[in-house]
C-alpha positions as CSV (number, residue, x, y, z in Angstrom):
1,X,-2.1,5.4,12.1
2,X,-2.2,1.5,10.8
3,X,0.4,-0.4,8.1
4,X,-1.2,-1.3,4.6
5,X,-0.3,-4.3,4.7
6,X,-3.2,-4.5,8.1
7,X,-6.3,-2.6,5.6
8,X,-8.8,-6.0,4.2
9,X,-10.1,-6.4,1.0
10,X,-11.7,-4.0,-0.4
11,X,-11.3,-1.0,2.0
12,X,-10.4,1.7,0.8
13,X,-7.8,4.0,2.6
14,X,-5.2,7.2,1.9
15,X,-1.5,6.9,2.0
16,X,-0.7,9.2,5.6
17,X,3.8,8.3,5.6
18,X,6.1,6.4,4.1
19,X,8.4,4.6,7.3
20,X,11.3,3.4,4.3
21,X,14.9,3.1,3.5
22,X,15.8,5.2,0.7
23,X,16.3,2.6,-1.8
24,X,12.8,1.6,-0.8
25,X,10.8,4.9,-1.1
26,X,12.5,6.2,-4.4
27,X,10.9,3.1,-5.5
28,X,6.8,2.6,-3.8
29,X,7.0,6.4,-5.6
30,X,7.8,5.4,-8.7
31,X,4.9,2.6,-8.4
32,X,3.1,5.5,-7.5
33,X,2.5,5.4,-3.9
34,X,2.5,9.4,-2.2
35,X,1.6,10.8,0.9
36,X,-2.2,12.2,0.4
37,X,-3.2,9.2,-3.1
38,X,-6.2,7.5,-2.5
39,X,-6.0,3.6,-2.5
40,X,-7.7,0.2,-2.0
41,X,-6.9,-3.7,-1.4
42,X,-8.4,-5.2,-4.9
43,X,-7.2,-9.2,-3.3
44,X,-5.2,-10.7,-0.9
45,X,-2.6,-14.1,-1.5
46,X,-3.0,-16.6,1.0
47,X,-0.1,-17.3,3.6
48,X,0.0,-13.2,3.8
49,X,1.5,-13.3,0.7
50,X,1.3,-9.9,-2.1
51,X,-1.1,-7.6,-2.2
52,X,-3.4,-6.8,-5.3
53,X,-3.5,-3.0,-4.8
54,X,-5.8,0.0,-6.5
55,X,-3.9,4.1,-7.1
56,X,-6.6,5.8,-8.9
57,X,-6.7,3.7,-11.9
58,X,-2.9,1.7,-11.5
59,X,-3.3,-2.0,-10.3
60,X,-0.1,-3.2,-7.9
61,X,1.7,-6.0,-7.1
62,X,3.6,-5.3,-3.7
63,X,4.9,-7.7,-0.9
64,X,3.0,-7.7,2.4
65,X,7.3,-6.9,3.9
66,X,6.7,-3.4,1.7
67,X,3.4,-2.7,2.4
68,X,4.1,-2.6,6.2
69,X,6.7,-0.1,5.7
70,X,3.4,2.1,3.9
71,X,0.9,4.2,7.1
72,X,-3.1,5.5,5.7
73,X,-5.7,5.7,6.9
74,X,-8.5,4.5,6.5
75,X,-12.2,5.3,4.5
């Protein structure tokens, strides 16, 4: 498993696990990040900036630090 922050632009994956403290876990869950949910990286900002992630029909901007807590399996 790799971290979401390592996924390349345009690649697709499925969430395998969320390894975060409780407050971040609940925030990510509220945004739609759940185990088994497919996602893709739409864009990456320069210099380790935020990621534009698409979860189904929902677009979310996520910090790289937060994305590093989400484990994925690439498709």
